[in-house]
VMD Tcl script that builds the backbone (N, CA, C; Angstrom):
set m [mol new atoms 357]
animate dup $m
set s [atomselect $m all]
$s set {name element resname resid chain x y z} {
  {N N MET 1 A -28.681 114.005 -49.742}
  {CA C MET 1 A -27.428 114.482 -50.277}
  {C C MET 1 A -26.849 113.099 -50.252}
  {N N LYS 2 A -26.055 112.573 -51.513}
  {CA C LYS 2 A -25.393 111.199 -51.476}
  {C C LYS 2 A -24.256 111.453 -50.718}
  {N N SER 3 A -23.982 110.314 -50.381}
  {CA C SER 3 A -22.777 109.854 -49.426}
  {C C SER 3 A -21.388 110.882 -50.081}
  {N N LEU 4 A -20.739 111.357 -49.401}
  {CA C LEU 4 A -19.525 112.064 -49.872}
  {C C LEU 4 A -18.069 111.219 -49.625}
  {N N LYS 5 A -18.465 110.070 -49.117}
  {CA C LYS 5 A -17.201 108.827 -48.990}
  {C C LYS 5 A -16.756 108.473 -50.397}
  {N N ASN 6 A -15.634 108.398 -50.690}
  {CA C ASN 6 A -14.920 108.174 -51.977}
  {C C ASN 6 A -15.668 108.634 -53.237}
  {N N ARG 7 A -15.647 109.853 -53.174}
  {CA C ARG 7 A -16.460 110.578 -54.338}
  {C C ARG 7 A -15.366 111.476 -55.250}
  {N N ILE 8 A -15.396 111.232 -56.534}
  {CA C ILE 8 A -14.239 112.093 -57.197}
  {C C ILE 8 A -15.243 112.834 -58.571}
  {N N GLN 9 A -14.730 113.997 -58.585}
  {CA C GLN 9 A -15.229 114.886 -59.707}
  {C C GLN 9 A -14.128 115.170 -60.579}
  {N N LEU 10 A -14.131 115.309 -62.004}
  {CA C LEU 10 A -13.254 115.759 -62.702}
  {C C LEU 10 A -13.724 116.107 -63.981}
  {N N ILE 11 A -13.107 117.234 -64.519}
  {CA C ILE 11 A -13.417 117.534 -65.947}
  {C C ILE 11 A -12.137 117.903 -66.685}
  {N N GLY 12 A -12.100 117.160 -67.967}
  {CA C GLY 12 A -11.274 116.812 -68.483}
  {C C GLY 12 A -11.407 116.462 -70.170}
  {N N ARG 13 A -10.293 116.255 -71.102}
  {CA C ARG 13 A -10.581 115.875 -72.346}
  {C C ARG 13 A -10.033 114.538 -72.398}
  {N N VAL 14 A -10.943 113.776 -73.499}
  {CA C VAL 14 A -10.722 112.281 -73.741}
  {C C VAL 14 A -9.437 112.188 -74.486}
  {N N GLY 15 A -8.484 111.313 -74.050}
  {CA C GLY 15 A -7.300 111.062 -74.681}
  {C C GLY 15 A -7.353 110.241 -75.840}
  {N N LYS 16 A -8.361 109.360 -76.059}
  {CA C LYS 16 A -8.335 108.512 -77.313}
  {C C LYS 16 A -9.836 108.016 -77.186}
  {N N ASP 17 A -10.347 107.746 -78.434}
  {CA C ASP 17 A -11.423 107.022 -78.566}
  {C C ASP 17 A -11.752 106.010 -77.399}
  {N N PRO 18 A -12.749 105.698 -76.716}
  {CA C PRO 18 A -12.985 104.942 -75.761}
  {C C PRO 18 A -12.938 103.430 -76.333}
  {N N GLU 19 A -12.836 102.329 -75.550}
  {CA C GLU 19 A -12.536 100.890 -75.953}
  {C C GLU 19 A -13.815 100.255 -75.310}
  {N N PHE 20 A -14.448 99.981 -76.126}
  {CA C PHE 20 A -15.923 99.429 -75.760}
  {C C PHE 20 A -15.719 97.630 -75.768}
  {N N ARG 21 A -16.120 97.028 -74.590}
  {CA C ARG 21 A -16.283 95.799 -74.667}
  {C C ARG 21 A -17.481 94.878 -74.151}
  {N N LEU 22 A -17.891 93.842 -74.785}
  {CA C LEU 22 A -19.006 93.048 -74.271}
  {C C LEU 22 A -18.348 91.775 -73.782}
  {N N LEU 23 A -18.565 91.678 -72.490}
  {CA C LEU 23 A -18.113 90.582 -71.717}
  {C C LEU 23 A -18.688 89.542 -71.873}
  {N N ASP 24 A -18.044 88.395 -71.341}
  {CA C ASP 24 A -18.897 86.988 -71.532}
  {C C ASP 24 A -20.272 86.684 -70.869}
  {N N SER 25 A -19.879 87.540 -69.671}
  {CA C SER 25 A -21.081 87.690 -68.808}
  {C C SER 25 A -22.598 88.500 -69.392}
  {N N GLY 26 A -22.353 89.220 -70.480}
  {CA C GLY 26 A -23.281 89.973 -71.051}
  {C C GLY 26 A -23.160 91.237 -70.776}
  {N N LYS 27 A -22.228 91.816 -69.655}
  {CA C LYS 27 A -22.192 93.074 -69.289}
  {C C LYS 27 A -21.297 94.035 -70.356}
  {N N ASN 28 A -21.624 95.344 -70.453}
  {CA C ASN 28 A -21.105 96.118 -70.960}
  {C C ASN 28 A -20.014 96.879 -70.269}
  {N N VAL 29 A -18.818 97.111 -70.948}
  {CA C VAL 29 A -17.745 97.862 -69.951}
  {C C VAL 29 A -16.952 98.897 -71.274}
  {N N VAL 30 A -16.648 100.003 -70.777}
  {CA C VAL 30 A -15.857 100.648 -71.737}
  {C C VAL 30 A -14.742 101.616 -70.997}
  {N N ASN 31 A -13.541 101.594 -71.375}
  {CA C ASN 31 A -12.319 102.145 -70.676}
  {C C ASN 31 A -11.743 103.219 -71.619}
  {N N PHE 32 A -11.560 104.517 -70.935}
  {CA C PHE 32 A -10.979 105.761 -71.761}
  {C C PHE 32 A -10.185 106.398 -70.839}
  {N N SER 33 A -9.352 107.411 -71.169}
  {CA C SER 33 A -8.540 108.232 -70.394}
  {C C SER 33 A -9.197 109.772 -70.519}
  {N N ILE 34 A -9.066 110.435 -69.271}
  {CA C ILE 34 A -8.990 111.907 -69.572}
  {C C ILE 34 A -7.944 112.511 -69.069}
  {N N ALA 35 A -7.598 113.758 -69.750}
  {CA C ALA 35 A -6.449 114.642 -69.213}
  {C C ALA 35 A -7.146 115.666 -68.229}
  {N N THR 36 A -6.296 116.075 -67.295}
  {CA C THR 36 A -6.963 117.314 -66.471}
  {C C THR 36 A -5.470 118.167 -66.358}
  {N N SER 37 A -5.667 119.475 -66.694}
  {CA C SER 37 A -4.415 120.409 -66.662}
  {C C SER 37 A -4.645 121.418 -65.699}
  {N N ASP 38 A -3.544 121.906 -65.113}
  {CA C ASP 38 A -3.711 122.775 -64.104}
  {C C ASP 38 A -2.197 123.987 -64.575}
  {N N SER 39 A -2.438 125.144 -64.530}
  {CA C SER 39 A -1.289 125.971 -64.619}
  {C C SER 39 A -0.882 126.637 -63.577}
  {N N TYR 40 A 0.467 127.113 -63.556}
  {CA C TYR 40 A 0.972 127.785 -62.236}
  {C C TYR 40 A 2.311 128.490 -62.840}
  {N N LYS 41 A 2.731 129.269 -62.031}
  {CA C LYS 41 A 3.987 130.054 -62.322}
  {C C LYS 41 A 4.905 129.152 -61.388}
  {N N ASN 42 A 6.192 128.861 -62.102}
  {CA C ASN 42 A 7.130 128.064 -61.295}
  {C C ASN 42 A 8.235 129.373 -60.535}
  {N N ALA 43 A 9.396 128.781 -60.050}
  {CA C ALA 43 A 9.869 129.640 -59.171}
  {C C ALA 43 A 10.562 130.814 -60.054}
  {N N SER 44 A 10.813 130.541 -61.468}
  {CA C SER 44 A 11.412 131.525 -62.239}
  {C C SER 44 A 10.445 132.461 -62.780}
  {N N GLY 45 A 9.212 132.113 -62.553}
  {CA C GLY 45 A 8.044 133.135 -62.886}
  {C C GLY 45 A 7.355 132.668 -64.233}
  {N N GLU 46 A 7.963 131.610 -65.033}
  {CA C GLU 46 A 7.251 130.873 -65.924}
  {C C GLU 46 A 6.249 130.291 -65.896}
  {N N LYS 47 A 5.199 130.375 -66.714}
  {CA C LYS 47 A 3.969 129.620 -66.922}
  {C C LYS 47 A 4.364 128.114 -66.933}
  {N N THR 48 A 4.139 127.150 -65.904}
  {CA C THR 48 A 3.973 125.688 -66.121}
  {C C THR 48 A 2.675 125.086 -66.065}
  {N N ILE 49 A 2.417 124.084 -67.121}
  {CA C ILE 49 A 1.253 123.447 -67.045}
  {C C ILE 49 A 1.751 121.895 -66.704}
  {N N ASP 50 A 0.767 121.701 -65.733}
  {CA C ASP 50 A 0.789 120.314 -65.300}
  {C C ASP 50 A -0.432 119.648 -65.465}
  {N N THR 51 A -0.258 118.401 -66.596}
  {CA C THR 51 A -1.137 117.656 -66.983}
  {C C THR 51 A -1.439 115.998 -66.489}
  {N N GLN 52 A -2.107 115.663 -65.835}
  {CA C GLN 52 A -2.625 114.425 -65.255}
  {C C GLN 52 A -3.491 113.712 -65.880}
  {N N TRP 53 A -3.128 112.469 -66.081}
  {CA C TRP 53 A -3.982 111.434 -66.920}
  {C C TRP 53 A -4.671 110.540 -65.928}
  {N N HIS 54 A -5.904 110.172 -66.105}
  {CA C HIS 54 A -7.053 109.564 -65.322}
  {C C HIS 54 A -7.622 108.449 -66.050}
  {N N GLN 55 A -7.482 107.209 -65.574}
  {CA C GLN 55 A -8.324 105.937 -66.355}
  {C C GLN 55 A -9.673 105.918 -65.775}
  {N N ILE 56 A -10.517 106.064 -66.673}
  {CA C ILE 56 A -12.100 105.796 -66.563}
  {C C ILE 56 A -12.471 104.431 -66.927}
  {N N VAL 57 A -13.524 103.938 -66.018}
  {CA C VAL 57 A -14.371 102.711 -66.285}
  {C C VAL 57 A -15.849 102.885 -66.145}
  {N N ALA 58 A -16.539 102.596 -67.464}
  {CA C ALA 58 A -17.772 102.824 -67.161}
  {C C ALA 58 A -18.762 101.485 -67.401}
  {N N TRP 59 A -19.564 101.137 -66.991}
  {CA C TRP 59 A -20.358 99.920 -67.229}
  {C C TRP 59 A -21.863 100.149 -67.340}
  {N N GLY 60 A -22.288 99.204 -68.141}
  {CA C GLY 60 A -23.795 98.968 -68.502}
  {C C GLY 60 A -24.258 100.222 -69.508}
  {N N GLY 61 A -25.346 100.812 -69.374}
  {CA C GLY 61 A -25.945 101.757 -70.218}
  {C C GLY 61 A -24.899 102.861 -70.133}
  {N N LEU 62 A -24.244 103.477 -69.197}
  {CA C LEU 62 A -23.346 104.345 -69.080}
  {C C LEU 62 A -22.145 104.099 -70.224}
  {N N ALA 63 A -21.692 102.794 -70.243}
  {CA C ALA 63 A -20.534 102.447 -71.089}
  {C C ALA 63 A -21.289 102.788 -72.540}
  {N N GLU 64 A -22.348 102.479 -72.858}
  {CA C GLU 64 A -22.800 102.307 -74.206}
  {C C GLU 64 A -23.220 104.066 -74.623}
  {N N ILE 65 A -23.401 104.876 -73.462}
  {CA C ILE 65 A -23.603 106.206 -74.080}
  {C C ILE 65 A -22.084 106.810 -74.275}
  {N N ALA 66 A -20.865 106.435 -73.164}
  {CA C ALA 66 A -19.513 106.724 -73.542}
  {C C ALA 66 A -19.126 106.467 -74.843}
  {N N ASP 67 A -19.406 105.043 -75.330}
  {CA C ASP 67 A -19.031 104.410 -76.492}
  {C C ASP 67 A -19.607 105.471 -77.873}
  {N N LYS 68 A -20.781 105.769 -77.727}
  {CA C LYS 68 A -21.532 106.362 -78.643}
  {C C LYS 68 A -21.168 107.937 -78.783}
  {N N TYR 69 A -21.057 108.558 -77.652}
  {CA C TYR 69 A -20.940 110.126 -77.774}
  {C C TYR 69 A -19.293 110.452 -77.508}
  {N N LEU 70 A -18.591 109.831 -77.026}
  {CA C LEU 70 A -17.363 110.364 -76.460}
  {C C LEU 70 A -16.311 110.023 -77.605}
  {N N LYS 71 A -15.488 111.044 -78.095}
  {CA C LYS 71 A -14.406 110.705 -78.924}
  {C C LYS 71 A -13.152 111.494 -78.452}
  {N N LYS 72 A -12.049 111.043 -79.078}
  {CA C LYS 72 A -10.937 111.911 -78.614}
  {C C LYS 72 A -11.099 113.387 -78.849}
  {N N GLY 73 A -10.624 114.074 -77.651}
  {CA C GLY 73 A -10.684 115.566 -77.451}
  {C C GLY 73 A -12.155 115.912 -76.991}
  {N N SER 74 A -13.154 115.102 -76.689}
  {CA C SER 74 A -14.433 115.448 -76.139}
  {C C SER 74 A -14.178 116.215 -74.922}
  {N N GLU 75 A -14.742 117.112 -74.306}
  {CA C GLU 75 A -14.727 117.763 -73.117}
  {C C GLU 75 A -15.713 117.200 -72.214}
  {N N VAL 76 A -15.315 116.693 -70.978}
  {CA C VAL 76 A -16.321 115.713 -70.431}
  {C C VAL 76 A -16.185 115.903 -68.827}
  {N N ALA 77 A -17.274 115.873 -68.215}
  {CA C ALA 77 A -17.109 115.940 -66.620}
  {C C ALA 77 A -17.705 114.299 -66.060}
  {N N ILE 78 A -16.906 113.885 -65.075}
  {CA C ILE 78 A -17.022 112.521 -64.662}
  {C C ILE 78 A -17.271 112.548 -63.162}
  {N N GLN 79 A -18.030 112.108 -62.712}
  {CA C GLN 79 A -18.273 111.878 -61.082}
  {C C GLN 79 A -18.457 110.143 -60.996}
  {N N GLY 80 A -17.459 109.953 -60.033}
  {CA C GLY 80 A -17.732 108.361 -59.612}
  {C C GLY 80 A -16.728 108.310 -58.342}
  {N N LYS 81 A -16.142 106.984 -58.499}
  {CA C LYS 81 A -15.219 106.752 -57.162}
  {C C LYS 81 A -13.962 106.217 -57.648}
  {N N LEU 82 A -13.136 106.199 -56.883}
  {CA C LEU 82 A -11.566 105.946 -56.938}
  {C C LEU 82 A -11.487 104.431 -56.738}
  {N N ILE 83 A -11.012 103.516 -57.258}
  {CA C ILE 83 A -10.533 102.124 -56.865}
  {C C ILE 83 A -8.973 102.123 -57.096}
  {N N HIS 84 A -8.552 101.272 -56.331}
  {CA C HIS 84 A -7.181 100.702 -56.688}
  {C C HIS 84 A -7.198 99.149 -56.654}
  {N N ARG 85 A -6.359 98.591 -57.835}
  {CA C ARG 85 A -6.463 97.267 -57.677}
  {C C ARG 85 A -4.999 96.639 -58.302}
  {N N ASN 86 A -4.750 95.519 -58.176}
  {CA C ASN 86 A -3.634 94.833 -58.874}
  {C C ASN 86 A -3.886 93.420 -59.628}
  {N N TYR 87 A -3.006 93.274 -60.366}
  {CA C TYR 87 A -3.183 91.906 -61.183}
  {C C TYR 87 A -1.774 91.646 -61.646}
  {N N GLU 88 A -1.703 90.322 -62.165}
  {CA C GLU 88 A -0.450 89.689 -62.798}
  {C C GLU 88 A -0.647 89.882 -64.202}
  {N N GLY 89 A 0.637 90.788 -64.727}
  {CA C GLY 89 A 0.751 90.729 -66.333}
  {C C GLY 89 A 1.098 89.654 -66.756}
  {N N PRO 90 A 1.084 89.660 -68.054}
  {CA C PRO 90 A 1.636 88.293 -68.797}
  {C C PRO 90 A 3.276 88.077 -68.606}
  {N N ASP 91 A 4.018 89.001 -68.253}
  {CA C ASP 91 A 5.305 88.788 -67.985}
  {C C ASP 91 A 5.592 88.073 -66.495}
  {N N GLY 92 A 4.201 88.050 -65.679}
  {CA C GLY 92 A 4.285 87.409 -64.512}
  {C C GLY 92 A 4.489 88.312 -63.448}
  {N N LYS 93 A 4.632 89.720 -63.750}
  {CA C LYS 93 A 4.999 90.888 -62.791}
  {C C LYS 93 A 3.833 91.423 -62.223}
  {N N LYS 94 A 3.401 91.586 -60.927}
  {CA C LYS 94 A 2.286 92.306 -60.396}
  {C C LYS 94 A 2.363 93.929 -60.877}
  {N N ARG 95 A 1.147 94.320 -61.309}
  {CA C ARG 95 A 0.813 95.744 -61.715}
  {C C ARG 95 A -0.309 96.317 -60.806}
  {N N TYR 96 A -0.011 97.294 -60.641}
  {CA C TYR 96 A -0.980 98.253 -59.697}
  {C C TYR 96 A -1.781 99.324 -60.625}
  {N N VAL 97 A -2.918 99.478 -60.471}
  {CA C VAL 97 A -3.982 100.323 -61.299}
  {C C VAL 97 A -4.807 100.957 -60.347}
  {N N SER 98 A -4.820 102.563 -60.783}
  {CA C SER 98 A -5.827 103.267 -59.976}
  {C C SER 98 A -6.629 103.579 -61.021}
  {N N GLU 99 A -8.035 103.499 -60.852}
  {CA C GLU 99 A -9.132 103.792 -61.765}
  {C C GLU 99 A -10.304 104.343 -61.457}
  {N N ILE 100 A -11.062 105.231 -62.064}
  {CA C ILE 100 A -12.221 105.998 -61.599}
  {C C ILE 100 A -13.235 105.249 -62.397}
  {N N ILE 101 A -14.312 104.753 -61.323}
  {CA C ILE 101 A -15.437 104.041 -61.777}
  {C C ILE 101 A -16.702 105.078 -62.178}
  {N N ALA 102 A -16.771 105.325 -63.156}
  {CA C ALA 102 A -17.703 106.410 -63.409}
  {C C ALA 102 A -19.139 106.246 -62.998}
  {N N GLU 103 A -19.932 106.708 -62.392}
  {CA C GLU 103 A -21.251 106.772 -61.979}
  {C C GLU 103 A -21.820 107.983 -62.766}
  {N N GLU 104 A -21.332 109.090 -63.130}
  {CA C GLU 104 A -22.299 109.994 -64.118}
  {C C GLU 104 A -21.378 110.501 -65.030}
  {N N ILE 105 A -21.822 110.629 -66.298}
  {CA C ILE 105 A -20.812 111.458 -67.243}
  {C C ILE 105 A -21.773 112.525 -68.012}
  {N N LEU 106 A -21.092 113.549 -67.903}
  {CA C LEU 106 A -21.821 114.791 -68.415}
  {C C LEU 106 A -20.967 115.399 -69.676}
  {N N LEU 107 A -21.588 115.328 -70.982}
  {CA C LEU 107 A -20.860 115.759 -71.983}
  {C C LEU 107 A -20.675 117.182 -71.986}
  {N N LEU 108 A -19.722 117.720 -72.261}
  {CA C LEU 108 A -19.519 119.485 -72.225}
  {C C LEU 108 A -19.066 120.033 -73.675}
  {N N GLY 109 A -19.462 121.082 -73.991}
  {CA C GLY 109 A -18.608 121.750 -75.118}
  {C C GLY 109 A -19.501 121.275 -76.264}
  {N N LYS 110 A -18.837 121.795 -77.394}
  {CA C LYS 110 A -19.164 121.072 -78.782}
  {C C LYS 110 A -18.955 119.756 -79.020}
  {N N PRO 111 A -19.683 119.014 -79.934}
  {CA C PRO 111 A -19.061 117.526 -80.216}
  {C C PRO 111 A -17.953 117.780 -81.118}
  {N N VAL 112 A -17.050 116.715 -80.847}
  {CA C VAL 112 A -15.982 116.702 -81.564}
  {C C VAL 112 A -16.435 116.285 -82.958}
  {N N GLN 113 A -15.744 116.895 -84.019}
  {CA C GLN 113 A -15.969 116.756 -85.284}
  {C C GLN 113 A -15.369 115.415 -85.781}
  {N N GLN 114 A -15.995 114.515 -86.471}
  {CA C GLN 114 A -15.332 113.194 -87.056}
  {C C GLN 114 A -14.621 113.427 -88.253}
  {N N GLU 115 A -13.432 113.075 -88.619}
  {CA C GLU 115 A -12.655 112.962 -89.694}
  {C C GLU 115 A -13.420 112.182 -90.865}
  {N N VAL 116 A -14.028 112.503 -91.942}
  {CA C VAL 116 A -14.648 111.623 -92.910}
  {C C VAL 116 A -13.759 111.424 -93.958}
  {N N LYS 117 A -13.419 110.126 -94.206}
  {CA C LYS 117 A -12.504 109.549 -95.342}
  {C C LYS 117 A -13.308 109.276 -96.532}
  {N N THR 118 A -12.629 109.544 -97.764}
  {CA C THR 118 A -13.606 109.631 -98.890}
  {C C THR 118 A -12.392 108.558 -99.605}
  {N N ALA 119 A -13.209 108.108 -100.632}
  {CA C ALA 119 A -12.412 107.059 -101.414}
  {C C ALA 119 A -11.819 107.644 -102.689}
}
mol reanalyze $m
mol bondsrecalc $m
mol representation Tube
mol addrep $m
């Protein structure tokens, strides 16, 4: 069994098309977000939907697969590890980010249809 330390598994829908980059080092990276939703009844008995957004980062061959097959609205399962990092923004302020480094991506459901534009 793989180590259970710092493991996260999510199933959700891709929020927008992945952003693929080839770094100066020659490594591939893709960034995208997924939304997960949970529903419950609030104190008034009304159904409430709570949606959380998760930032996903994939490297190497996994980045290429995500770029090729994931589109806005795709249903996907992600397994990876949670990291927290900080950086200085262009305005000089310190920013804090939580991301999931994808180690496995499983495509779920039907492929999202692409809108074809004709001239």
